[in-house]
C-alpha positions as CSV (number, residue, x, y, z in Angstrom):
1,M,95.8,94.3,90.3
2,M,92.7,93.3,92.2
3,K,89.8,95.5,91.1
4,K,86.6,96.3,93.0
5,N,83.9,93.7,93.5
6,E,86.0,91.0,91.9
7,K,85.2,88.2,94.4
8,Q,81.7,87.8,93.1
9,V,82.9,87.8,89.5
10,I,85.6,85.2,90.2
11,I,83.1,82.9,92.0
12,I,80.7,83.1,89.0
13,I,83.6,82.4,86.7
14,G,84.6,79.5,88.9
15,F,81.2,77.8,88.5
16,W,81.4,78.4,84.7
17,A,84.8,76.9,84.6
18,L,83.6,73.9,86.6
19,S,80.7,73.3,84.2
20,M,83.1,73.6,81.3
21,F,85.3,70.9,82.9
22,F,82.4,68.5,83.1
23,L,81.4,69.2,79.5
24,V,84.9,68.6,78.3
25,G,85.0,65.4,80.4
26,C,81.7,64.1,78.9
27,A,83.0,64.7,75.4
28,S,86.1,62.5,76.2
29,K,88.4,65.0,74.6
30,P,92.0,63.8,74.5
31,K,94.3,65.5,76.9
32,S,96.4,68.2,75.3
33,T,100.1,67.5,74.6
34,G,100.8,71.3,74.7
35,N,102.1,73.7,72.1
36,S,105.7,73.8,70.8
37,A,107.7,76.2,68.6
38,H,108.1,75.4,64.9
39,G,110.8,76.9,62.8
40,S,113.0,79.7,64.1
41,N,110.4,81.5,66.2
42,V,108.8,80.8,69.6
43,S,105.3,82.4,70.0
44,I,104.3,84.0,73.2
45,G,100.7,85.2,73.7
46,V,100.0,88.6,75.3
47,N,96.5,89.1,76.5
48,L,96.1,92.6,78.1
49,E,93.6,95.3,78.9
50,L,94.7,97.8,76.1
51,S,91.3,99.5,76.0
52,G,88.4,99.8,78.4
53,N,88.5,100.8,82.1
54,A,91.8,99.0,82.9
55,A,93.7,100.2,79.8
56,A,96.3,102.1,81.9
57,Y,97.5,98.9,83.5
58,G,97.7,96.9,80.2
59,Q,99.4,99.7,78.3
60,A,102.0,100.0,81.0
61,A,102.7,96.3,81.1
62,L,102.9,96.1,77.3
63,K,105.7,98.6,77.2
64,G,107.8,96.4,79.4
65,I,106.9,93.2,77.5
66,N,107.8,94.7,74.2
67,Y,111.1,96.1,75.5
68,A,112.1,92.7,77.1
69,S,111.3,90.9,73.9
70,E,113.3,93.4,71.8
71,Q,116.3,93.0,74.2
72,I,116.2,89.2,74.1
73,N,116.0,89.1,70.3
74,D,118.8,91.6,69.9
75,A,120.9,89.4,72.2
76,G,120.3,86.3,70.0
77,G,117.0,85.0,71.2
78,I,116.3,82.0,73.4
79,K,118.8,79.2,73.3
80,I,117.2,75.7,73.1
81,N,119.3,72.6,72.4
82,G,121.9,74.7,70.6
83,Q,119.4,76.5,68.4
84,R,118.6,80.3,68.8
85,L,114.9,81.1,68.6
86,R,113.5,84.5,68.3
87,L,110.5,85.6,70.4
88,K,107.4,86.4,68.5
89,L,104.7,88.2,70.5
90,I,101.1,87.8,69.5
91,V,99.2,90.6,71.2
92,K,95.4,90.6,72.0
93,D,93.4,93.4,73.5
94,N,90.8,91.9,75.9
95,T,89.1,95.4,76.1
96,S,89.0,95.0,80.0
97,N,86.2,92.5,79.5
98,N,85.9,88.9,80.9
99,Y,84.3,87.4,77.9
100,Q,86.8,88.9,75.5
101,T,89.6,87.7,77.7
102,A,88.4,84.1,77.5
103,M,88.0,84.3,73.7
104,S,91.5,85.9,73.4
105,N,93.1,83.1,75.4
106,S,91.2,80.5,73.4
107,N,92.6,82.0,70.2
108,L,96.1,82.3,71.5
109,A,96.2,78.8,72.9
110,S,94.3,76.8,70.4
111,N,94.8,78.7,67.1
112,A,98.0,80.6,67.5
113,K,99.6,77.7,69.4
114,V,101.6,79.9,71.7
115,S,103.9,78.3,74.3
116,A,102.8,80.7,77.1
117,I,100.5,83.6,77.7
118,I,101.4,86.8,79.6
119,G,98.5,88.6,81.2
120,P,95.8,89.8,81.8
121,C,96.5,92.4,84.5
122,V,93.1,92.5,86.3
123,S,92.4,89.5,88.5
124,A,88.9,88.9,87.3
125,N,90.1,88.8,83.7
126,V,92.9,86.3,84.6
127,A,90.2,84.1,86.2
128,A,88.0,84.4,83.1
129,G,90.7,83.4,80.7
130,L,92.3,80.6,82.7
131,P,90.0,77.7,81.7
132,K,90.6,78.2,78.0
133,A,94.4,78.2,78.5
134,T,94.3,75.2,80.9
135,E,92.3,73.2,78.4
136,A,95.2,73.6,75.9
137,S,97.9,73.1,78.6
138,V,99.3,76.6,78.1
139,P,100.6,78.4,81.2
140,V,99.2,81.9,82.0
141,L,101.6,84.3,83.7
142,T,99.9,87.4,85.0
143,S,102.2,90.3,85.7
144,Q,99.7,92.2,87.9
145,G,96.8,90.0,89.0
146,T,97.1,90.1,92.8
147,S,94.0,88.2,94.0
148,D,95.1,85.4,96.3
149,T,92.8,82.9,94.7
150,L,94.0,83.1,91.1
151,T,96.5,80.3,91.3
152,L,94.3,78.0,93.4
153,K,91.6,75.5,92.5
154,R,88.3,75.4,94.5
155,D,89.8,72.7,96.8
156,G,92.8,74.9,97.7
157,S,95.3,73.0,95.5
158,V,97.4,74.8,93.0
159,Q,96.2,75.6,89.4
160,P,99.0,73.9,87.3
161,D,98.9,76.5,84.6
162,A,98.4,79.7,86.6
163,F,101.4,81.8,87.7
164,R,102.1,85.4,88.6
165,A,105.1,87.8,88.6
166,C,103.6,90.1,91.3
167,Y,103.0,89.5,95.0
168,T,99.4,88.9,96.3
169,D,97.0,91.2,98.2
170,S,97.5,89.4,101.5
171,Y,101.3,89.5,101.1
172,Q,101.4,93.3,100.8
173,G,98.9,93.6,103.7
174,V,101.3,91.7,105.9
175,I,104.3,93.7,104.7
176,L,102.5,97.0,105.5
177,A,101.7,95.7,109.0
178,H,105.4,94.8,109.6
179,F,106.4,98.2,108.2
180,A,104.0,100.0,110.6
181,D,105.4,97.9,113.5
182,L,109.1,98.0,112.8
183,D,109.8,101.0,110.6
184,L,107.2,103.6,111.7
185,K,107.2,102.3,115.3
186,A,103.4,102.9,115.1
187,D,101.9,101.1,118.1
188,T,98.4,102.5,117.3
189,V,96.7,102.4,113.9
190,A,93.3,103.4,112.6
191,I,91.8,101.9,109.4
192,L,89.6,103.5,106.8
193,G,88.6,100.9,104.1
194,D,86.3,100.6,101.1
195,K,83.3,98.5,102.1
196,T,82.5,97.7,98.4
197,S,85.9,96.3,97.6
198,D,87.1,92.8,98.1
199,Y,90.6,94.2,97.4
200,S,90.2,96.4,100.5
201,A,88.6,93.6,102.6
202,G,91.5,91.3,101.9
203,L,94.1,93.9,102.8
204,I,92.4,94.7,106.0
205,K,92.2,91.0,107.0
206,A,95.9,90.5,106.2
207,F,97.0,93.7,108.0
208,K,95.0,92.9,111.2
209,G,96.4,89.4,111.3
210,A,100.0,90.5,111.2
211,Y,99.9,93.9,113.0
212,K,101.3,93.8,116.6
213,G,100.1,97.1,117.8
214,K,96.6,98.3,118.7
215,I,93.9,99.1,116.0
216,V,91.9,101.9,117.6
217,D,89.1,101.9,115.1
218,T,88.0,100.6,111.7
219,Q,85.7,102.8,109.6
220,Y,84.4,102.4,106.0
221,Y,83.6,104.4,103.0
222,Q,82.0,103.4,99.7
223,A,83.7,103.5,96.2
224,G,82.8,106.8,94.5
225,D,82.5,108.8,97.7
226,K,83.8,112.3,97.6
227,D,83.3,113.7,101.1
228,F,85.0,111.8,104.0
229,S,85.0,114.6,106.5
230,A,82.4,113.1,108.9
231,T,84.2,109.8,109.1
232,L,87.6,111.4,109.4
233,T,86.3,113.8,112.1
234,K,85.1,110.7,114.1
235,L,88.5,109.0,113.6
236,K,90.3,112.2,114.8
237,T,88.8,111.7,118.3
238,E,91.0,108.6,118.5
239,K,94.7,108.7,119.1
240,F,96.7,106.9,116.4
241,K,100.2,107.1,114.9
242,A,99.2,105.8,111.4
243,L,96.1,105.7,109.2
244,F,95.8,102.6,107.0
245,V,93.7,103.3,103.8
246,P,93.5,100.1,101.8
247,G,92.0,101.3,98.6
248,Y,92.5,103.0,95.2
249,Y,94.0,106.4,94.4
250,N,90.7,108.0,93.4
251,E,89.3,107.9,96.9
252,A,92.6,107.8,98.7
253,G,93.7,111.2,97.2
254,L,90.6,112.9,98.6
255,I,91.0,111.1,102.0
256,I,94.6,112.4,102.3
257,K,93.5,115.9,101.4
258,Q,90.6,116.0,103.8
259,A,92.5,114.3,106.6
260,R,95.3,116.9,106.5
261,Q,92.8,119.8,106.3
262,L,91.2,118.4,109.5
263,G,94.5,118.4,111.2
264,I,95.2,114.7,111.1
265,K,99.0,114.5,111.0
266,A,99.5,110.7,111.4
267,A,101.4,108.8,108.7
268,I,99.1,107.4,106.0
269,L,99.7,103.9,104.7
270,G,98.3,102.5,101.4
271,P,98.7,99.5,99.1
272,D,99.7,99.4,95.4
273,G,96.3,100.9,94.6
274,F,97.8,104.2,95.5
275,S,100.3,103.9,92.7
276,D,99.2,106.6,90.3
277,D,100.2,110.3,90.0
278,T,96.5,111.1,90.2
279,L,96.7,110.4,94.0
280,F,98.8,113.5,94.6
281,K,96.8,115.7,92.1
282,L,93.7,114.9,94.2
283,A,95.4,115.3,97.5
284,G,97.4,118.4,96.7
285,K,101.2,118.5,97.2
286,K,101.0,120.5,100.4
287,N,98.8,117.8,102.0
288,S,100.9,114.9,100.7
289,N,103.2,114.5,103.7
290,D,104.3,111.3,105.4
291,I,102.6,109.1,102.8
292,Y,103.7,105.5,102.4
293,Y,102.5,102.8,100.0
294,T,103.6,99.5,98.5
295,N,104.8,99.2,95.0
296,H,106.3,96.4,92.8
297,F,109.3,98.4,91.6
298,D,111.0,101.7,92.2
299,S,114.2,103.4,90.8
300,L,115.3,104.3,94.3
301,A,115.2,100.7,95.6
302,A,118.0,98.7,93.8
303,V,116.9,95.2,94.8
304,N,119.8,93.7,92.7
305,N,122.3,94.7,90.1
306,R,119.8,94.4,87.2
307,V,117.8,97.5,88.3
308,E,120.2,100.3,87.4
309,P,121.1,99.1,83.9
310,F,117.4,98.5,83.2
311,I,116.4,102.0,84.3
312,K,119.2,103.6,82.4
313,S,118.6,101.8,79.1
314,Y,114.8,102.3,79.4
315,K,115.1,106.0,80.0
316,Q,117.6,106.3,77.0
317,K,115.1,104.6,74.7
318,F,111.7,106.0,76.0
319,H,112.8,109.3,77.7
320,E,110.8,108.3,80.8
321,E,111.2,106.2,83.9
322,P,109.6,102.8,83.8
323,S,106.6,102.3,86.1
324,G,106.1,99.4,88.4
325,F,103.6,97.8,86.0
326,T,106.1,98.2,83.1
327,A,108.8,96.5,85.2
328,L,106.5,93.6,86.0
329,G,105.7,93.1,82.3
330,Y,109.4,93.2,81.6
331,D,110.1,90.5,84.2
332,A,107.3,88.3,83.0
333,V,109.0,87.9,79.6
334,Y,112.4,87.0,81.2
335,M,110.7,84.6,83.6
336,I,109.3,82.7,80.5
337,K,112.8,82.8,78.9
338,A,114.3,81.3,82.0
339,A,111.7,78.6,82.2
340,M,112.3,77.6,78.6
341,E,116.0,77.5,78.9
342,N,116.0,75.7,82.2
343,K,113.8,73.0,80.6
344,Q,115.5,73.3,77.2
345,S,112.0,73.1,75.7
346,T,109.4,75.4,74.2
347,N,106.6,72.9,74.8
348,S,104.0,74.7,76.9
349,I,103.7,71.9,79.4
350,K,107.4,72.0,80.0
351,V,107.3,75.8,80.2
352,A,104.8,75.5,83.0
353,Q,107.1,73.1,84.8
354,G,109.9,75.6,84.3
355,L,107.9,78.4,85.8
356,A,106.9,76.2,88.8
357,N,110.5,75.4,89.5
358,L,111.8,79.0,89.1
359,K,114.4,79.6,91.7
360,D,116.7,82.6,92.6
361,F,115.5,84.4,89.5
362,Q,116.9,88.0,89.3
363,G,114.1,90.3,88.1
364,V,114.1,94.0,88.1
365,T,111.2,93.9,90.5
366,G,113.2,91.6,92.9
367,N,114.8,88.3,93.3
368,M,112.2,85.6,93.0
369,T,111.6,81.9,93.9
370,M,108.3,80.5,93.0
371,D,106.4,78.9,96.0
372,R,104.3,75.8,95.8
373,F,101.2,77.9,95.0
374,H,102.9,79.6,92.0
375,N,103.4,82.9,93.8
376,P,106.9,84.5,93.7
377,K,108.6,85.0,97.1
378,K,110.1,88.5,96.7
379,D,110.7,91.8,98.5
380,V,108.0,94.5,98.5
381,I,108.9,98.1,97.9
382,V,107.5,100.7,100.2
383,V,107.8,104.3,98.9
384,K,107.6,107.5,100.9
385,Y,106.3,110.9,99.7
386,D,106.5,114.3,101.2
387,H,104.8,117.3,99.6
388,G,103.9,115.0,96.8
389,V,107.5,114.2,96.0
390,K,109.1,110.8,96.4
391,V,111.8,111.0,99.0
392,S,112.7,107.3,99.6
393,A,111.9,103.7,98.7
394,K,112.8,100.7,100.7
395,A,112.7,97.0,99.9
396,V,110.9,95.2,102.8
397,K,111.4,91.5,103.2
């Protein structure tokens, strides 16, 4: 998940990481040979936002991570060279803080000697923790970090130890443009974006680059705004078939409410930042008609034959449906299992190679093949809501 104003944070972290690189080089520290399992357990680090302002994301992911680990161990563990190894999760709360994220990764990679790290969820935290993991040659697999730059070095080449289970911001922007063109037949679109958010800016850029119709107007609001009536009244003078709102649920819910109250009946499109029930609490059910947004997982979109058994068993155990972020955490564990078994090794360097070569992996969030920049090629789910109730979900290629 790309949080607001992360671009500046990631740039600062990049300079810090570069300085750390030179310090390490000057000290002539020997290159890491990676971490491997010893005994009957293989340790996986989990570095998540379990408290702080992004705690909802981390807690949802942890549910899926714990459940996948439990399933794997109940089924006999990970099979390496004829030996069955049990997964041991070592969980750290990064408190939604960049510094604490880096310290947690340092502890997991250098002290706990884990073979891989899952998390963090927030893109800026992923960037903050990556140098410490890379120093120890331990792969980091983020379940929810969507910023396009996370898996790239400053020169545009791939970060060897950075991977993700989710799609990127630009990827979902392109998907939404195709959906507007092909599914909604919307030949005119208006855009209302957050001028303070790099997440919003990236989505707008990707959408505009892929959309085939006419964008009649692009307007902006600021994070924390409550009254959008003036901007929406201005947009209402334009004729458009869809309104694209690339932002988060806190503002988007109020935008939906005020747009409908002003008589704007166009379909409203949004990214995964809409993915919270608070959206419809703010908008009001009677206003929440013809709403579409991208998600990483949905029970109504069976992308393969693993989805239905996963939902059924999860609901039996937890008496609730798994969220998209829970499903991504679940897939991350199985991706690491597949990487280890494909390479027949728990060594962290080999695990990174296994993740880089992941092909035709069946996850509950979609069938994945890792591209050369360590991003999974997969379908994106677009859900539709009417009166605040989900009525459909479609996997868009």
